[in-house]
N, C-alpha and C positions, 0 to 999 in steps of 0.2 A: 516429570515437567521438562527434564532436561532433554526425551525425546520430543517433547510438545515445540522446546523454542529451536528444536536442528528442524524440524519441518516449516516451519516457518520460514528456511529460504526459500523451497518448493513451492509455496502458498501464496509467495511475496514473485515470488517469478510472473504464477499463473497470474496473480491480482494485476501486475502489473503492464502485463503484454494484454492481458482484456481492456485492463485504462486507457492505456494506448490508443486500441481501436476506437473505442468511442470517446476520444480529442476528434475523430471526422465528424459524428453528427453534428459535437454542440456547435463546430467550424462554418460546417456546411447548414444546416438550418437556420441558425439564429442571424447568418447572413441574409440566405435569402425571406427570411419573417423580417430583418430590419429592409430593404430592398420592395415589401410587400408582393412578393413571387412565390404566389401558392405550388404553381402545379413543379416548380423548382426544388421547393421545402421538403413537399409529401415522396419526389423522388429521390431526395437526398437521403430522407427520411428510411424509406421502404431499399435502397441498394448498405444504407448503412447493417439495417435490420437481417438483411441476407446474408451481409460477408460475419455476423458475430457470428450466426448461428452454426457457420462452416469451422469459421476460430478456435467454438469453444468447441466443436468436435473433435478437431487437429488436436486442442491442450489438450482433449481428456483422453488420449490415443498417449500421447508424452508423458501428462502425468504417472500416466502404468506406466510405464517404460523406463519412467527414472525414478521409480518408488525405493528401491531393492539397492542402485545403486550411490545413489545420494545421501542413502541409511548409513550406511556404509561407512562412505564420505566425510559425513560432516558430523557423525556422533562423535565422542570423545572415545578415546582408543580402548578396548576391552570392555566398553557396557552394553552387552549384547541386549537386554532389555527394551534400553531406548535405542539401540538400533531397530527392532521387533517392531515397539510400538511405534518408529517415528514411520518405517514403512508400510502396516498397515493401516494407520491415517491415513497414506498419501493416497495410498488404495483405491478409500471410502470417497475419500476427499475432489478426488478426477469425477465420480459420477456428478454432482454439481455445475461443475463449469461450463456446458452449455447454458445451465440455467445464468447464472453468475454472467454469463457475453452477455446473453440476451438482458438481463438485468441493468448492467450499466451500459448499454448500446439506447435502451428503451429508456432511461433515465433523462441520459444526457440528449436528446434527443426534443423530450421533454422541456428541460433547459434551456435547450437553443429558442424557446416561443415565449419565455420566462416564465413559463409553469414550474414554480418550486415546490408546492404546498402537494402535491399529488406522490411526489417521490419522498415526501417526508412522508406523511400520512400511509402511504405503501411500506415503508420500511420500519416504520411503526410496528405498521402489524405483525410483517417479518423477526423483527427481533422480539416480538411477544410470541411469535408461536417457538423464537426458536429459543429461548428462554422459559417455554413452558415444555417444550422434548427435554430439552439437557436437561429439569428438575425430575423428568419421568426416568430417562434413559439412560442420564451416568450413575445414579445412586439404585442402589438396591434397597427393594418393600424397608420402611424404617415406621418406626414409632414417633409422631410427632405428639406432643402429648397424648388427649387420647382420642387421637384419631390416626389407624393406618395410612399411611400415601404408597404408593407403589411403584416400584422400581422396576427396571427392568437391569440393574448394575454392571452396566458395562462401561463404565469408566472412559479411557480416552474414545474409546469408538465411538460409544454412545454419545461424546460431544459432535463428533464429527457427521453420524448418521442426522443430528438434530439441525446439523448448520446446511450441509447435502437437503434436506427435507423442507425446510423452509424456504432456500432459492430455489426452489421448485415451484414451489407454491407460490412465491411474490413472483416470480414470472410469470407465471398464468395469470395474476391479479394483473402485471402489466400489460401483458398481451391481451386481457378482455380488456381494457380500460382506455386502453386505445386507440381505439375503436369510435370514443365521444367527443375525441378533440381533432381540435384543425388537423391536424398530421394523420387522420385515418388509418383504415387496420390496418393493424397488425401480419394480421392473418393469411393475403394475400402477397407472397413473398416471388420474388422473383430472380432463379440467376443472376449474378452482378456481374452487370456487360462490361468491356474494357472500360469504356470512357471515364465509368464512372468505379471502376475499381481502380483506376491508375489516380482519381482526385483524391479517391479518400487515402490510399497507400500513402499515397506523398506528404498526406498530413499524418497520416498512423507511426507508418514506418521507421521516422527519427524517432519517437518515443518510446519506439517498442523497440529500438536499441537502448536506448536511454534507457528505461526498463531493464533487457535483460544485463545489462552493465552496471547498472545499479547492483542487482542483484547477485549477479556473480561479485562485485568486490563485499558485497557483504556475504558471501560461500568466504572469500577469503578471511574476512572478517573473521567469520566463526570458527573458521580451522584455526588463526591466530591467537583467538580466545581461549577455545579446546585446548591447546597445548602451552598455553603461558600458564604462568602458578598460581595453580588454585581453580582449574578450567571448570571442571567443574558444577562449581558454582556462581562461575560468572557465567556461564552457559542456561543455566538455573534461574539466571537472574534478569536473562533477558524481556521472559513471558512476561512478569509485574513491572516490570522497568518500563516497557512497550504499552502497559497499557493504562498506567499513570500518564505518561506521555502522548497518551491518542488523545487523554482531557487536556490538557495543554494545543494540541493541533486541532479540534475538533473548530475550533472559531474560525477558523485560518483557513481549515479546508471550507467550509459552508461559504466564506466570503471569495472561495479563488473558484470555484463553481459559478457561484452571481455573477463575480468580474468575468469571465467567463462570455457568458452569454451576453452578457450587458456589451461587452467589446463590441462581437461580433456583429453584436445586431446595429451597434454603432459605426461602422466599418460599411454595414449592408446601405446605412441608411446615407453613407458619403461623410461622416460626423468623425474622419479622427481624433478633432480637439476632444472631442464628449469621450471618447473610445482612455483615449491618457488620463483625463479628471477620472471616470470614475475608478479606473487601476492605481493610482495614487490613492484615489480616498477608502478605497476595499482598504488598503493593504496600511495606509495609518492604523484602520480603525482593528485589523487585527493584530498588530502591533502592541496595540494599545490594552487589547482586553489580554490577548498573551500574556502581557506582562503581570494585570492583576490575577492573573492565575499561576504566576511562576513564584511567585515570592512565596506564597502561603504553602504550597506546594511542596517547596527546596527546605523550607524549616519544620512540615510535619515527615521527610521526606522517610525518619527512619520509623516514626510512627505506625507511614502508609505501610510499608517494605515488611514490617511486624503484621501484620495485617495479611497482607498477601502472599505472606513464605512465612507461615508458625509453625514454631518449633524448629526453626533450619539459622542458624544464628552466621553463619558464613554465609549464604543466598542473599539475608536480610541486608547486610553488610554492605556486600555487592548491589544489593536495586538500589540503597539509598546513596553511595554515593551513585549509580547510573544517572539517578532523577536529578541530582543537584547539581553531575554535569551536564545534561542536557537544559537544566532550568538554563542555565548561566548564557546561551544563547539561542535561547527557545526564540524569543523575538524576531533575529536575523533570520531561525530558519520560518517562521510567518512572514515575512517579509518574500522568503523565497517562494514559497508558496504561494501566494496571492499574483506575484507578479507572475511568476509561469502561468498559475493562471490564464492571466490575462493575456499572455502572448501565445495560448495554445488557441483563447479564444475567437483568434485574430487567422490560424492556422501556419503559425509561426511553434515549429515545435524540434526546428532546426538550433538556438539557439541553447532552450534546454537543455540540450543533447549535451552539448559544449561543455554546460556548467556539470553535468554528474559523471562528466569525461575530470575536467578538475579537479573536480572536491571530493570523488572518489577514490579516484585510481592516484591522485597525485599529491593528497591531503588524508585521507581518513588508513587505505590501504597501508602507504608507508611508515605516517608517524603510528598506527597501529603494532605493526613490527617493530619498532624501535621500543616503544616506552614497553609492550605487553610483556612481550617473551626475554625469556631469559637464556640461561643454557639448554641446551637441548644434546640428548645421546642419540648418538649415530653410531651404525658398524658399518665394519671395512671390510668385507669378506664374507668369510662363515663362521668366526671366529674375534675377532679385533675389535673394539670396540675405543667411541672418542667423546669426549664433552667438549660444542662448537658454544661459547659466549654472543650468541644474536643481540640481543636487546638491555634492555634494563634492568627487566623480569619486572616488571609491577603492576605484573598481574592485568585484571578487572580493571582497575581503574586507570592505568594505560591507556587502556580498550577507551575505557569512557571522556578521555580528554580527547584522544584522537577524534574519537566520532562528536565531540561538540565543534572542536577547530572547524571541521571540517562543514557544519553547520553554517558556523560563522562566514564562511570563505563563500556557499551557498546564497547565505543573504545578500553576501556585497558583491557579486557576479549578479545577481538580476537584476539587483537593482541597477548598475551600471548599463545591462543588455533593455533593458524595459527605457531608463531616462534613454539612452545612443535612438532610439525610434524606427526602427529597421522594419520593426516587427507590424506599420500600419500598413507600410505598403506588400505584403504579402498576399501573393493571388491563388484562392482556395479554386 
């Protein structure tokens, strides 16, 4: 579990970079769709998919290069088994990155023309395949009642193999399906032109920087967590804690994608008033639904943690505290998700980058260091050693408080920037 939690830092980095590139097809395609410019729409789509494949291959090589160094850096000291698991997981994960890039960009382009059902159906098939392969690859052959269920017994490597396989199947389905939409065939790719590359990167680059800075802050945050009192249990709590947190975030994530497409289409129609109204409506609904989810999850946090980490009281405690502190500011995070999605749909990715820098590097990381770290032992020369008191020594709980406060800052800044309205005038 600790190795899996550590690998999340690299997988988040890759996913954020791929997601950054996927902001471009939504903004470009939705604007052209709103303006009823079919030629512009299809060319934006083709150029975006071509760049997504190139970036996916590059990130695959990068993930392979980072596998072992990041495993030794981000895993708790002395836990060689977790380090090895993490490195092997990342090597397999790298194979699926080109497919993931294709999936994200094709889904973004489909949302740009208002098609959110098809990505949902394809994602549903992908999830079902992923679950089935997990069942067959992770566990060994076993008896379930009177039946013998076959299994490969691959453990963590089986989980990653299932993920990569389902990604490639979904990417192929997306490529085939796109030819039946107004976007046209995705098989006729072309080398990205200089003008289109500039337009795509103008939108994607700030978002990519934002993603990299976000993940780098998470690396530092994880390092702080691993070296805080009870660091191994706190690191292990990240996996189940984030799994629960994703339930709260999913409604705002879906509304964010819808807002991005509709805001882009509205600006293509020369209707900024409509775009703003859509953004606020989506954000209010996200906040309301998130609040309904947060209350029972916060109350049942300990029971949920016990189900996800049975027999590990330290991990259960840290997971429950993580869930409760995240619930405290998840409504603000929901507003952040939708407002940022609306701005990205308009092609404005610079202001979300500023929000990331301020909330992560000026709130989460320094606050986590002050609250979570305690006394650290260090060496001077070959023989002498000393101890340095860094923070309050609250361990995982201090880190969870820092995470919660950064979510609150993200929500406040996103609402302020959206209300300011400069995103309405961004040229794509």
